[in-house]
Backbone as numpy.savetxt, mean C-alpha at the origin, in Angstrom:
# Nx Ny Nz CAx CAy CAz Cx Cy Cz
-8.21 -55.74 10.17 -8.38 -55.17 11.09 -7.54 -54.68 12.09
-7.39 -53.62 12.53 -6.20 -53.10 13.37 -6.73 -53.24 14.99
-5.64 -53.80 15.61 -5.83 -54.07 17.08 -5.71 -52.63 17.87
-6.25 -52.48 19.08 -6.46 -51.22 19.79 -5.02 -50.78 19.87
-3.81 -51.34 20.18 -2.49 -50.87 20.18 -2.02 -50.10 19.06
-2.23 -51.03 18.00 -1.87 -50.27 16.53 -2.43 -49.10 16.26
-3.94 -48.99 16.53 -4.83 -48.09 16.12 -4.47 -46.84 16.82
-4.13 -46.96 18.13 -3.65 -45.62 18.99 -2.39 -45.11 18.51
-1.38 -45.98 18.18 -0.05 -45.78 17.76 -0.22 -44.76 16.39
-1.05 -45.20 15.52 -1.30 -44.71 14.41 -2.21 -43.37 14.50
-3.13 -43.26 15.30 -3.63 -41.95 15.58 -2.74 -41.06 16.26
-2.01 -41.56 17.13 -1.00 -40.35 17.92 0.10 -40.04 16.81
0.46 -40.87 15.89 1.25 -40.61 14.78 0.54 -39.23 13.93
-0.48 -39.54 13.56 -1.38 -38.70 12.73 -1.24 -37.33 13.46
-1.59 -37.31 14.84 -1.90 -36.10 15.45 -0.49 -35.22 15.64
0.45 -36.16 16.08 2.00 -35.38 15.98 2.41 -34.85 14.77
2.14 -35.49 13.54 2.21 -35.22 12.28 1.61 -33.92 12.03
0.31 -33.79 12.27 -0.50 -32.66 11.97 0.12 -31.58 12.66
0.49 -31.75 14.16 0.89 -30.76 14.75 2.27 -29.99 14.39
3.07 -30.96 14.15 4.44 -30.38 13.53 4.27 -29.76 12.06
3.39 -29.87 11.63 3.34 -29.12 10.27 2.41 -27.92 10.47
1.95 -27.73 11.64 1.06 -26.45 11.98 2.12 -25.18 11.90
1.51 -24.12 10.92 2.27 -22.79 10.73 2.42 -22.36 12.18
3.66 -21.61 12.45 3.87 -20.85 13.60 3.29 -19.57 13.18
2.26 -19.25 14.45 1.25 -18.34 14.40 1.98 -16.93 14.65
3.22 -16.97 15.39 4.05 -15.86 15.85 4.95 -15.39 14.61
4.72 -15.87 13.29 5.59 -15.52 12.41 5.69 -13.98 12.29
6.81 -13.47 11.98 7.31 -12.33 11.84 6.83 -11.44 10.55
6.04 -10.52 10.79 5.65 -9.61 9.77 6.77 -8.74 9.17
7.15 -8.89 7.88 8.43 -8.28 7.25 8.17 -6.72 7.44
9.31 -6.04 7.42 9.24 -4.54 7.33 8.71 -4.02 6.31
7.95 -2.99 6.43 7.24 -2.22 5.21 8.44 -1.46 4.52
8.16 -1.52 3.40 9.38 -0.87 2.38 8.33 0.13 1.31
9.27 1.22 1.21 8.78 2.34 0.20 9.93 2.88 -0.32
10.24 2.81 -1.91 11.30 3.27 -2.51 10.89 3.99 -3.61
11.82 4.73 -4.24 11.51 5.62 -5.44 12.84 6.30 -5.50
12.82 6.96 -6.86 14.00 8.03 -7.25 13.23 9.31 -7.27
14.02 10.15 -6.72 13.79 11.46 -6.81 14.81 12.24 -7.63
14.25 12.80 -8.74 14.94 13.31 -9.78 16.33 12.40 -9.90
15.97 11.12 -9.89 17.37 10.01 -10.14 18.04 9.76 -8.83
17.78 10.45 -7.67 18.46 10.14 -6.68 17.48 8.85 -5.81
18.09 7.80 -5.52 17.25 6.73 -4.79 16.95 7.06 -3.32
15.77 6.81 -3.04 15.12 6.90 -1.55 14.64 5.59 -1.34
15.15 5.04 -0.28 14.43 3.83 0.35 14.22 3.99 1.77
13.11 3.49 2.21 12.57 3.64 3.53 12.23 2.22 3.86
12.52 1.77 5.22 11.99 0.41 5.67 11.24 0.79 7.22
10.25 0.39 7.30 9.73 0.67 8.78 8.66 -0.03 9.07
8.20 -0.26 10.57 6.96 -0.76 10.90 6.07 0.33 11.40
6.50 1.59 11.57 5.93 2.56 12.01 5.59 4.08 11.21
6.70 4.04 10.25 6.54 5.41 9.56 5.88 5.10 8.06
5.55 4.12 7.77 5.05 3.79 6.46 3.58 3.39 7.05
2.60 3.99 6.45 1.20 3.47 6.67 0.43 3.66 5.44
-0.87 2.99 5.59 -1.78 3.32 4.56 -3.17 3.13 5.35
-4.18 4.01 4.71 -5.57 4.02 5.31 -6.68 4.37 4.09
-7.78 3.62 4.54 -8.90 3.93 3.58 -9.87 4.94 3.86
-10.17 5.97 3.13 -11.02 6.96 3.68 -10.91 7.51 5.07
-9.75 7.53 5.48 -9.49 8.08 6.82 -9.65 7.20 7.84
-9.72 5.91 7.55 -9.80 4.72 8.87 -8.76 3.95 8.31
-7.92 3.84 9.57 -6.80 3.28 9.37 -7.08 1.69 9.18
-6.53 1.04 8.16 -6.72 -0.22 7.86 -6.13 -1.27 9.00
-5.20 -0.95 9.78 -4.67 -1.76 10.69 -5.57 -2.02 11.68
-6.62 -1.07 11.95 -7.69 -1.14 13.08 -8.83 -1.63 12.41
-9.42 -1.43 11.07 -10.63 -1.96 10.71 -10.67 -3.11 9.66
-9.37 -3.33 9.11 -9.29 -4.61 8.21 -9.99 -4.05 6.93
-10.50 -4.95 6.31 -11.26 -4.82 4.89 -12.76 -4.75 5.03
-13.30 -4.76 6.35 -14.70 -4.58 6.41 -15.37 -3.52 5.82
-14.73 -2.39 5.61 -15.34 -1.22 4.89 -14.52 -0.60 3.74
-15.07 -1.28 2.32 -14.24 -1.08 1.20 -14.24 0.60 0.97
-13.36 1.12 0.49 -13.49 2.47 0.35 -13.19 3.03 -1.24
-13.17 4.29 -1.29 -13.12 4.78 -2.80 -11.87 5.78 -2.55
-11.21 5.95 -1.34 -9.84 6.59 -1.16 -9.09 5.72 -0.50
-7.82 5.79 -1.19 -6.76 5.17 -0.59 -5.46 6.21 0.05
-5.18 6.26 1.21 -3.91 7.30 1.50 -2.69 6.38 1.86
-1.60 6.64 1.32 -0.30 6.00 1.52 0.66 7.17 1.96
1.43 6.87 3.20 1.85 8.02 4.08 3.18 7.39 4.19
4.24 8.35 3.83 5.45 8.08 4.31 6.07 9.42 4.96
7.31 9.38 5.24 7.99 10.69 5.96 7.84 11.90 5.15
8.28 11.65 3.76 8.47 12.86 2.86 7.36 12.73 1.52
6.86 11.73 1.14 5.99 11.54 0.14 4.78 10.76 0.53
3.59 11.46 0.10 2.38 10.94 0.39 1.72 10.70 -1.08
1.01 9.67 -0.91 0.17 9.24 -2.27 -1.29 9.11 -1.91
-2.22 9.97 -2.68 -3.60 9.61 -2.58 -4.23 9.11 -3.96
-5.06 8.14 -3.72 -5.84 7.24 -5.00 -7.24 7.56 -4.65
-7.93 8.20 -5.40 -9.60 8.37 -5.35 -10.09 7.84 -6.66
-11.18 7.25 -6.28 -12.15 6.82 -7.32 -13.62 7.02 -6.81
-14.24 8.07 -7.19 -15.40 8.34 -6.49 -16.71 7.48 -7.05
-16.48 6.86 -8.04 -17.40 5.92 -8.54 -17.32 4.49 -8.27
-15.87 3.91 -7.76 -15.82 2.56 -7.47 -14.93 2.46 -6.43
-14.89 1.19 -5.83 -13.88 0.79 -4.55 -12.52 0.72 -5.21
-11.53 1.14 -4.36 -10.38 1.13 -4.64 -9.90 -0.50 -4.59
-9.46 -1.00 -5.64 -9.05 -2.46 -5.75 -7.69 -2.39 -6.64
-7.06 -3.69 -6.89 -5.88 -3.94 -7.69 -6.04 -3.40 -9.13
-5.26 -2.49 -9.79 -5.33 -1.95 -10.88 -4.55 -0.74 -11.06
-4.75 -0.18 -12.37 -3.90 0.89 -12.70 -4.74 2.27 -12.31
-4.07 3.21 -11.80 -4.71 4.70 -11.52 -3.86 5.64 -11.96
-4.13 6.61 -12.79 -3.29 7.50 -13.17 -4.03 9.02 -13.43
-3.28 9.85 -13.20 -3.72 11.42 -13.58 -5.00 11.59 -12.91
-5.87 12.27 -13.63 -7.38 12.61 -13.38 -8.18 12.58 -14.45
-9.36 11.82 -14.02 -10.41 11.44 -15.10 -11.51 12.03 -14.51
-12.40 12.74 -15.48 -13.92 13.16 -14.73 -14.98 12.17 -15.44
-15.82 11.69 -14.33 -16.95 10.98 -14.87 -18.03 11.95 -15.22
-18.95 11.57 -16.09 -20.28 12.39 -16.35 -21.07 12.78 -15.19
-20.80 12.12 -14.24 -21.45 12.49 -13.08 -20.81 13.72 -12.40
-19.53 14.12 -12.60 -18.94 15.32 -12.31 -17.91 14.89 -11.22
-17.86 13.38 -10.76 -16.75 13.08 -9.79 -15.72 12.74 -10.75
-14.63 12.33 -9.80 -13.32 12.15 -10.52 -12.66 10.76 -9.92
-11.63 10.25 -10.83 -11.10 9.32 -10.46 -9.49 9.93 -10.67
-8.87 9.71 -9.60 -7.53 10.48 -9.49 -6.43 10.19 -8.65
-5.16 10.57 -8.95 -3.82 10.20 -8.18 -3.28 11.32 -7.79
-2.98 11.71 -6.54 -2.22 13.01 -6.37 -1.00 12.45 -5.48
0.13 13.20 -5.62 1.14 13.08 -4.57 1.49 14.46 -3.95
2.20 14.51 -2.79 2.52 15.58 -2.06 3.99 15.06 -1.57
5.07 16.05 -1.79 6.29 15.71 -1.52 6.98 16.85 -0.57
7.27 16.58 0.59 7.95 17.65 1.54 9.34 17.62 1.15
9.63 18.81 0.60 11.13 19.09 0.27 11.75 19.34 1.69
13.22 19.22 1.72 14.01 19.56 2.94 13.76 20.90 3.36
13.56 21.99 2.21 13.39 23.31 2.69 12.28 23.68 3.18
11.44 22.58 3.61 9.96 22.74 4.08 8.95 23.25 2.85
9.48 23.25 1.84 8.53 23.54 0.58 7.56 22.27 0.18
6.49 22.17 0.13 5.31 21.17 -0.07 5.18 21.23 -1.74
5.94 20.26 -2.45 5.80 20.21 -3.72 4.60 19.07 -3.90
3.49 19.62 -4.95 2.24 18.74 -5.18 2.06 18.72 -6.55
1.40 17.39 -6.99 1.34 17.15 -8.42 -0.02 18.19 -8.80
0.14 18.32 -10.06 -0.86 19.40 -10.59 -2.23 19.08 -10.18
-2.97 20.10 -9.86 -4.36 20.04 -9.49 -5.29 19.47 -10.82
-5.05 20.26 -11.85 -5.89 20.00 -12.97 -5.50 19.03 -13.96
-4.19 18.78 -14.03 -3.52 17.81 -14.88 -2.61 17.10 -14.31
-2.60 16.22 -13.32 -1.53 15.74 -12.60 -0.96 14.47 -13.31
0.53 14.51 -13.32 1.25 13.42 -14.04 1.69 12.64 -13.20
0.66 11.59 -12.72 0.89 10.53 -11.72 0.29 9.25 -12.20
1.08 8.21 -11.61 0.43 6.88 -11.87 0.82 5.98 -10.65
-0.10 5.05 -10.11 -0.10 4.17 -9.15 -0.70 2.76 -9.92
0.13 1.75 -9.47 -0.65 0.42 -9.99 -0.45 -0.43 -8.75
-1.76 -0.72 -8.22 -1.85 -1.32 -6.98 -1.86 -2.84 -7.44
-1.03 -3.71 -6.93 -1.02 -5.11 -7.24 -1.65 -5.90 -6.22
-1.81 -5.46 -4.99 -2.73 -6.24 -4.30 -2.97 -5.49 -2.85
-4.30 -5.75 -2.51 -4.82 -4.98 -1.40 -5.19 -6.09 -0.54
-5.00 -6.37 0.53 -5.60 -7.51 1.59 -5.48 -7.15 2.92
-5.91 -7.95 3.85 -5.66 -7.56 5.29 -4.25 -7.47 5.69
-3.45 -7.95 5.03 -2.04 -8.25 5.13 -1.36 -6.82 4.87
-1.82 -6.23 3.89 -1.20 -4.83 3.59 -1.69 -4.34 2.01
-0.83 -3.44 1.71 -1.13 -2.93 0.21 0.28 -2.92 -0.45
0.25 -3.35 -1.71 1.37 -3.46 -2.52 1.29 -2.97 -3.94
2.63 -2.24 -4.41 2.26 -1.78 -5.83 3.48 -0.91 -6.20
3.35 -0.15 -7.34 4.43 0.51 -7.84 3.81 2.13 -8.22
4.77 3.03 -8.46 4.11 4.48 -8.76 5.11 5.17 -9.48
4.84 6.20 -10.06 5.82 7.29 -10.62 4.88 8.75 -10.91
5.64 9.76 -10.92 4.86 10.93 -11.40 5.74 12.15 -11.11
4.96 13.17 -11.15 5.90 14.41 -11.00 4.98 15.50 -10.06
6.07 16.23 -9.44 5.34 16.97 -8.33 5.88 18.49 -8.71
5.31 19.62 -8.62 5.37 20.87 -8.80 5.73 21.84 -7.51
6.73 22.89 -7.68 6.95 23.67 -6.46 5.80 24.70 -6.78
5.03 25.05 -5.62 4.16 26.11 -5.64 4.82 27.49 -6.18
3.83 28.00 -7.18 4.08 29.35 -7.83 5.19 29.23 -8.71
5.80 28.24 -9.28 6.92 28.41 -10.00 6.70 27.00 -11.42
7.61 26.95 -12.09 7.46 25.70 -13.01 8.47 24.65 -12.70
9.00 24.84 -11.50 9.86 23.62 -11.00 9.39 22.47 -10.72
9.82 21.20 -11.28 9.33 20.00 -10.96 10.43 19.22 -10.62
9.87 18.11 -9.99 10.60 17.06 -9.38 9.82 15.61 -9.79
10.71 14.98 -10.38 10.45 13.69 -11.19 10.58 12.67 -10.19
9.46 11.78 -9.82 9.59 10.66 -9.00 9.51 9.42 -9.97
10.13 8.51 -10.02 10.20 7.40 -10.92 10.52 6.20 -10.08
10.27 4.87 -10.82 10.78 3.61 -10.09 10.23 3.50 -8.59
9.17 3.64 -8.54 8.64 3.78 -7.13 8.00 2.24 -6.75
8.09 2.13 -5.71 7.40 0.64 -5.17 7.09 0.80 -3.64
5.90 -0.06 -3.32 5.63 0.06 -2.03 5.15 -1.32 -1.74
5.48 -1.98 -0.35 4.84 -2.82 0.32 4.73 -2.55 1.69
3.40 -2.12 1.87 3.12 -1.73 3.22 2.34 -2.76 3.95
2.79 -3.31 5.15 2.27 -4.42 5.75 1.29 -3.99 6.95
0.44 -4.71 7.40 -0.47 -4.32 8.73 0.45 -4.88 9.82
0.31 -4.19 10.99 0.97 -4.87 11.90 -0.13 -4.82 13.09
-0.14 -6.08 13.88 -1.33 -6.27 14.80 -0.82 -6.10 16.16
């Protein structure tokens, strides 16, 4: 049996040890990153404000995961990605091109790229060559890879988007 002095010392030691192991609640959230190659030219962006994602028009930084959605928007200054699945909730997995369900709804990935000449390139509406792999969606952010092709309106000019990756964090 321990005496009162030894018990108090032991209890105080356990409390101090537990407190010293407590995770710092003010831990810095990393910068969001969005990188890809545009016709072989590397593009890398890092930001806390210019890279965002939202579900079905509601910004996840505000609503968290309370409302699962069938649409995911990933926004950057030049390239935007939209993932839609009208029959299921967006979750980790591979999404590519455009698939028609028997119900008439679609599962699709579309890209739009704002060229420096103010020309908006977009993926094909009928047969997009696009792919997004979502590796993780959580309260902390959305993470994954992407590649595809966008077309100049009214022409056959294309821009290849390859080796894309994103790690977009939420900031409170």
